[in-house]
C-alpha positions in Angstrom: 113.1 -102.6 22.1 114.6 -101.7 19.0 117.5 -103.2 16.6 119.8 -100.4 17.6 119.0 -101.6 21.4 120.0 -104.9 21.1 123.3 -104.2 19.2 124.3 -101.7 22.1 126.7 -103.1 24.7 125.2 -103.3 28.0 127.8 -101.0 29.3 127.4 -98.4 26.6 124.8 -95.3 27.6 122.6 -93.9 25.4 123.8 -90.7 23.1 122.6 -87.5 23.9 121.6 -85.7 21.0 123.8 -83.0 19.7 122.4 -79.2 19.9 122.1 -77.9 16.1 124.5 -76.3 15.1 124.5 -72.2 14.7 124.2 -71.3 11.2 127.0 -69.1 9.7 127.7 -66.6 7.2 124.7 -65.5 4.9 122.4 -67.9 6.6 122.7 -66.2 9.7 122.6 -62.9 8.4 119.7 -63.4 6.1 116.9 -63.3 8.8 118.5 -60.1 10.5 118.4 -58.2 7.0 114.9 -59.5 6.2 113.6 -58.2 9.4 115.3 -54.9 9.1 113.8 -55.0 5.6 110.7 -55.5 6.6 110.1 -53.0 9.1 111.8 -50.3 7.0 109.6 -51.2 4.0 106.5 -50.8 6.2 107.1 -47.9 8.2 109.8 -45.6 6.1 107.9 -46.6 2.9 105.4 -43.9 3.0 108.3 -41.2 3.4 109.8 -42.8 0.1 107.0 -42.8 -1.6 106.3 -39.2 -1.1 110.0 -38.3 -1.8 110.0 -40.3 -5.2 106.5 -38.8 -6.4 107.9 -35.3 -5.7 111.1 -36.1 -7.1 109.7 -37.2 -10.2 107.6 -33.9 -10.7 110.9 -31.9 -9.9 112.9 -33.9 -12.5 110.1 -33.4 -15.0 109.6 -29.4 -14.0 113.3 -28.3 -15.2 112.0 -29.2 -18.9 108.5 -28.2 -18.0 109.9 -24.7 -16.9 111.0 -23.9 -20.5 107.6 -24.5 -21.5 105.5 -22.8 -19.1 107.6 -19.5 -19.0 108.6 -19.4 -22.9 107.5 -15.9 -23.0 109.8 -14.8 -20.7 112.9 -17.1 -21.6 112.7 -16.9 -25.3 112.8 -14.3 -27.8 112.7 -14.2 -31.8 116.4 -13.6 -33.3 115.9 -10.8 -35.4 118.0 -11.1 -38.9 120.8 -8.9 -37.8 121.1 -10.4 -34.6 122.9 -7.8 -32.6 122.6 -7.6 -29.1 122.3 -4.4 -27.1 125.3 -3.8 -24.8 124.3 -5.3 -21.2 124.9 -2.0 -19.6 121.9 -0.8 -21.6 119.8 -3.8 -20.8 120.6 -3.4 -17.4 119.3 0.3 -17.3 116.1 -0.8 -19.0 115.6 -3.8 -16.1 116.0 -0.9 -13.6 113.8 1.3 -15.5 111.1 -1.6 -15.3 111.4 -2.2 -11.7 112.9 1.1 -9.9 112.4 -0.4 -6.6 114.6 -3.0 -7.1 118.5 -3.2 -6.6 120.5 -5.1 -9.3 122.6 -7.6 -7.9 123.7 -10.3 -10.6 123.3 -10.3 -14.6 122.5 -13.6 -16.4 123.3 -12.9 -20.3 121.5 -15.1 -22.7 123.4 -18.4 -23.2 122.4 -18.9 -26.7 120.5 -17.0 -29.5 117.1 -16.5 -28.6 117.7 -16.5 -24.8 116.7 -13.5 -23.0 119.0 -11.8 -20.6 118.1 -12.3 -16.7 118.7 -9.2 -14.7 118.4 -10.4 -10.9 117.3 -7.8 -8.3 116.8 -7.6 -4.5 113.5 -6.7 -4.4 111.1 -6.3 -1.1 108.2 -7.5 -3.1 110.2 -10.9 -3.9 109.2 -14.0 -2.0 111.6 -14.7 0.9 114.7 -16.4 -0.2 114.2 -15.3 -3.8 115.4 -12.3 -6.2 113.6 -10.8 -9.0 114.3 -11.5 -12.3 113.7 -8.9 -15.1 113.9 -10.9 -18.4 115.1 -8.3 -21.2 115.2 -8.8 -24.9 118.8 -8.8 -25.8 117.9 -7.5 -29.4 115.3 -4.9 -28.6 115.4 -4.2 -25.1 111.8 -5.0 -24.5 111.0 -6.4 -21.0 109.3 -9.9 -21.2 108.4 -10.3 -17.6 109.5 -10.3 -14.1 109.4 -13.6 -12.1 111.0 -14.7 -8.7 113.9 -16.8 -9.2 115.7 -18.8 -6.7 119.3 -20.0 -6.1 122.2 -20.4 -8.4 120.2 -22.9 -10.6 117.7 -19.8 -11.2 114.5 -22.0 -10.5 111.5 -20.1 -11.3 108.0 -20.5 -9.7 106.9 -23.7 -10.7 110.0 -25.6 -10.1 110.5 -23.5 -7.1 107.4 -24.5 -5.6 107.9 -28.7 -6.5 111.3 -28.2 -5.0 109.9 -27.0 -1.9 107.6 -29.7 -1.7 110.2 -32.5 -2.3 112.4 -30.8 0.3 110.1 -30.1 3.3 106.7 -30.4 2.1 106.1 -26.7 2.3 106.2 -27.0 6.3 109.7 -25.4 7.0 112.5 -26.7 9.2 110.0 -29.6 10.5 109.4 -31.0 6.9 112.7 -31.3 6.1 113.0 -34.4 8.6 110.9 -36.3 6.4 113.1 -35.7 3.2 116.4 -36.7 5.5 114.7 -39.5 6.9 113.8 -40.7 3.4 117.3 -40.1 2.3 118.8 -41.9 5.5 116.9 -45.1 4.9 117.0 -45.2 1.2 120.5 -46.7 0.8 119.7 -49.2 3.6 116.6 -50.6 2.0 118.0 -50.8 -1.5 121.3 -52.5 -0.3 119.1 -54.8 1.9 117.0 -55.7 -0.6 119.9 -56.3 -3.2 121.2 -58.9 -0.5 117.9 -60.5 -0.1 117.5 -61.1 -3.6 121.1 -62.1 -4.8 121.3 -64.7 -2.0 117.8 -66.0 -2.7 117.6 -69.5 -4.1 116.5 -69.8 -8.0 116.5 -72.3 -10.7 118.3 -70.6 -13.2 120.4 -67.5 -13.6 117.7 -65.5 -15.7 115.5 -65.1 -12.8 118.0 -63.0 -11.2 117.9 -60.7 -13.9 114.5 -60.8 -15.7 111.0 -60.9 -13.7 109.0 -64.1 -14.1 106.0 -64.5 -16.3 102.9 -66.0 -15.4 99.5 -65.6 -13.5 99.4 -62.9 -10.7 100.9 -64.1 -7.6 103.2 -63.0 -4.6 105.8 -64.8 -6.5 105.3 -62.6 -9.6 105.1 -59.6 -7.6 108.4 -60.4 -5.6 110.3 -61.1 -9.1 109.6 -57.6 -10.6 110.2 -56.2 -7.0 113.5 -57.9 -6.7 114.4 -57.4 -10.7 113.7 -53.6 -10.4 115.5 -53.5 -7.4 118.7 -54.8 -9.0 118.7 -53.0 -12.1 118.3 -49.3 -10.1 120.0 -50.2 -6.9 123.2 -47.9 -8.1 121.1 -45.1 -8.8 119.0 -45.3 -5.7 122.2 -45.4 -3.5 123.5 -42.3 -5.5 120.2 -40.2 -4.9 120.2 -41.3 -1.1 124.1 -40.3 -0.7 123.6 -36.8 -2.7 120.3 -36.3 -0.8 122.0 -36.5 2.4 124.8 -34.3 1.6 122.5 -31.0 1.9 120.5 -32.5 4.7 120.0 -30.8 8.2 122.1 -33.2 10.4 123.6 -35.8 8.3 124.8 -32.9 6.1 126.4 -31.3 8.8 128.4 -34.4 9.3 129.4 -35.1 6.0 130.4 -31.4 5.6 132.6 -31.6 8.5 134.4 -34.8 7.4 135.1 -33.4 3.9 136.5 -30.6 5.4 139.0 -32.6 7.4 139.8 -34.5 4.6 140.6 -31.6 2.5 137.8 -31.7 0.5 136.1 -28.3 1.0 135.0 -26.1 -1.7 137.4 -23.1 -2.4 136.3 -19.7 -2.3 137.0 -17.0 -4.6 137.8 -13.4 -3.4 136.7 -10.3 -4.7 137.3 -7.8 -2.0 139.6 -4.9 -2.5 141.0 -3.2 0.1 142.0 0.4 0.5 145.6 -0.5 1.3 145.9 -1.8 -2.0 145.7 -5.6 -1.1 143.4 -7.7 -2.8 141.0 -9.5 -0.3 142.8 -11.4 1.9 140.7 -14.9 1.5 142.6 -18.0 1.2 142.6 -18.1 -2.5 143.1 -14.4 -3.0 145.4 -14.0 -6.0 146.5 -17.8 -6.3 145.0 -18.5 -9.6 146.1 -15.4 -11.4 149.0 -14.7 -9.9 148.4 -10.9 -10.3 149.7 -8.2 -7.8 147.4 -6.8 -5.5 145.1 -4.0 -7.0 144.2 -0.9 -5.3 140.7 -0.1 -4.3 138.5 1.9 -7.0 138.0 5.7 -6.1 134.3 6.4 -4.9 131.9 6.2 -7.8 134.5 4.8 -10.3 133.3 1.6 -12.6 134.6 0.4 -15.7 131.0 -1.1 -16.2 129.5 -4.6 -16.7 130.9 -4.9 -20.5 134.4 -4.2 -19.9 134.3 -6.2 -16.6 132.8 -9.2 -19.0 135.4 -8.6 -21.6 138.2 -8.7 -18.9 136.7 -12.1 -17.5 136.5 -13.6 -21.1 140.4 -12.5 -21.6 141.1 -14.5 -18.4 139.7 -17.8 -19.9 136.0 -17.4 -18.9 134.8 -18.9 -22.4 131.5 -20.3 -21.7 128.5 -19.0 -23.0 126.5 -19.5 -19.8 127.9 -16.9 -17.2 126.7 -14.9 -14.5 127.8 -11.9 -13.5 127.8 -10.6 -9.9 127.7 -6.6 -9.7 130.5 -5.3 -7.2 129.2 -4.6 -3.7 131.2 -1.6 -1.6 134.8 -2.9 -1.3 134.3 -5.8 -3.8 134.9 -6.3 -7.3 132.7 -8.0 -10.3 132.5 -11.8 -10.0 132.0 -13.6 -13.4 131.1 -17.2 -13.3 130.7 -19.6 -15.5 127.3 -21.6 -14.7 127.4 -24.6 -17.2 127.2 -27.6 -15.1 126.7 -29.9 -18.2 129.4 -32.2 -19.0 132.1 -31.0 -19.6 131.6 -29.2 -16.4 132.6 -25.2 -16.9 132.6 -23.6 -13.5 135.5 -21.1 -13.7 135.1 -18.0 -12.0 137.2 -14.7 -12.1 136.9 -11.4 -9.9 137.4 -8.5 -11.7 138.6 -4.9 -10.3 135.8 -2.2 -11.1 138.5 0.4 -11.1 140.7 -0.9 -14.0 139.4 -4.3 -15.0 142.3 -6.3 -13.8 141.7 -9.7 -12.5 141.7 -9.9 -8.6 141.4 -13.5 -8.4 140.8 -16.6 -10.7 139.3 -20.2 -9.2 139.5 -23.0 -12.0 137.0 -26.0 -11.5 140.0 -28.2 -12.4 141.8 -26.6 -9.0 138.8 -28.0 -6.8 139.8 -30.8 -4.4 138.7 -33.9 -6.0 136.1 -34.5 -3.0 134.7 -30.8 -3.8 134.4 -31.7 -7.4 132.5 -34.9 -6.7 130.1 -33.3 -4.4 129.5 -30.6 -7.0 128.6 -33.0 -9.6 126.6 -35.3 -7.3 124.3 -32.4 -6.2 124.2 -31.1 -10.0 122.8 -34.8 -11.0 120.6 -35.0 -8.3 119.1 -31.7 -9.4 119.0 -32.9 -13.0 121.2 -30.1 -14.4 124.5 -32.3 -14.7 123.7 -34.0 -18.0 120.6 -31.8 -19.2 117.7 -33.6 -20.6 119.3 -37.1 -20.1 119.8 -36.6 -16.4 116.3 -35.5 -16.1 114.7 -38.3 -17.6 117.0 -40.9 -15.7 115.7 -39.0 -12.6 112.3 -39.4 -13.4 112.9 -43.2 -14.4 114.5 -43.9 -11.0 111.7 -42.1 -9.1 109.2 -43.9 -10.8 110.9 -47.3 -10.2 111.1 -46.4 -6.4 107.2 -45.5 -6.6 106.5 -49.2 -8.1 109.1 -50.7 -5.4 107.0 -49.4 -2.8 104.0 -50.4 -3.9 105.0 -53.8 -4.8 106.5 -54.2 -1.3 103.1 -53.3 0.3 101.3 -55.9 -2.1 103.4 -58.6 -1.0 102.6 -57.7 2.9 99.3 -57.6 1.9 99.3 -61.0 -0.1 101.3 -62.7 2.7 98.5 -61.6 5.4 97.9 -63.5 8.0 100.9 -65.4 7.2 103.7 -66.2 9.5 105.8 -62.8 9.7 109.3 -62.4 9.7 110.4 -64.3 13.0 111.9 -62.0 15.9 115.3 -62.2 18.0 117.1 -62.9 14.3 120.3 -61.1 16.0 120.6 -64.2 18.2 121.3 -66.5 15.7 124.2 -64.1 14.4 127.7 -65.5 15.4 129.3 -63.3 17.7 132.1 -62.7 15.4 129.8 -61.4 12.8 127.6 -59.5 15.3 130.0 -57.6 17.3 131.3 -55.8 14.2 128.0 -55.5 12.6 126.6 -53.6 16.1 129.7 -51.4 15.9 129.1 -50.5 12.3 125.7 -50.0 13.1 126.4 -47.4 16.0 128.9 -45.7 13.9 126.3 -45.3 11.1 123.5 -44.3 13.3 126.0 -41.5 14.8 126.7 -40.1 11.7 123.2 -40.2 10.2 121.3 -39.2 13.4 117.7 -39.7 11.9 118.4 -43.1 10.4 119.6 -44.2 14.5 116.7 -42.5 16.2 114.2 -44.4 13.8 116.0 -47.7 14.2 115.9 -47.5 17.8 112.2 -46.7 17.4 111.9 -50.1 15.2 113.4 -52.1 18.1 111.3 -50.5 20.4 108.2 -51.4 18.4 109.3 -54.6 17.8 110.4 -55.5 21.3 107.0 -54.2 22.9 105.2 -56.2 20.1 107.0 -59.5 21.0 106.3 -58.7 24.9 102.7 -58.2 24.4 102.5 -61.5 22.3 104.3 -63.5 25.2 102.1 -62.0 28.0 98.8 -63.0 25.6 100.4 -66.6 25.1 100.8 -67.2 29.1 97.4 -65.5 29.7 95.0 -66.8 26.8 92.0 -65.8 28.9 92.8 -61.8 28.6 93.2 -62.4 25.0 89.8 -60.9 23.2 
């Protein structure tokens, strides 16, 4: 008998202990975020690591390309520095590659830069054009190299780009990069929440890593602080990477179109009836009257077409000239993607040099502008060398974050893992909206949803095996 028993009236019944209060807010959510971060870190991190390493290589391949292919890209500038007409340079390129069909011309953007004449060539690898590099001053052919895409990536950058996008495995390999991009923002934001919500003695430990002997605590400090400083860039990489992914990219494009953010198209068509093409943007920018089609064989030539485009406001030194196909005019496009962005374009009638249509980057919907800038930043061409170095630094940071994560996991073994059933501790008022939001994101980003279901299945199976072993210890080896 205790003092409390003596003090309690005879009629009073013993108190039943109250059940512990269910945690709320961050205390309830933290175990769930921690377990998700743990599983994503262990199982998705290999994909993130490959994407990060190949991304660093791609970012550095942009400046490396100028060194590796300096002979094709650069020429000495003579004293008089008088460039040959573009038409003459195209003739010389045709003579050097008579089997190719000229499709576009990229004049040198600065003194000492070669002119790149792009050709459809059966000898070029699939998806590329053959670029013939012409000295604009002497007409010397400096070489021929496959050129890929609107960025004009040459073989080195094209190979590294293929490694980053699909590991050179085609459509099957694209799933790896989409899976990495799908989870990167989840891992980054989850890590941010865990790091900010961690108890610490002083605010300095939030922003700067701890010093001292090597330990799991010190590794966690570096993992958390580097993640904090890079989280915005990592989320941006994830978002821009998803824009051209296979499955999530289609959903993003569909939403963008419904919001009126589709990229407008320039119309270069010239019809026999005298109407400039019937595209949705036909004639809008210029306000010109419909132009008649050129008589067969009539062509003002590339030099006059460029002059007409310059007169219409195409003033960037970096341009691409697409030669006219049947029933279409010249398309002269600015290609300077550095800040300030110069991406205006005009279509020129090959019959008389009149402007068929104009499309100004300033007239793009805001979403289309942001998408264009985001993709260019992801490719390292938006802000030039600064952009490329920033991408390389982000990729290196992601490599370190993955390695630190694995080190923490290794140092903790065989310590107590993150407890299962964390979702049961989340109040229904938080759990239901969380489940609804997760379902929506899983539908919008399919590989994220499928892999999350796989994580849940693995976790449930592991939990079931553990319970069976506890009930039947004799079966445990």
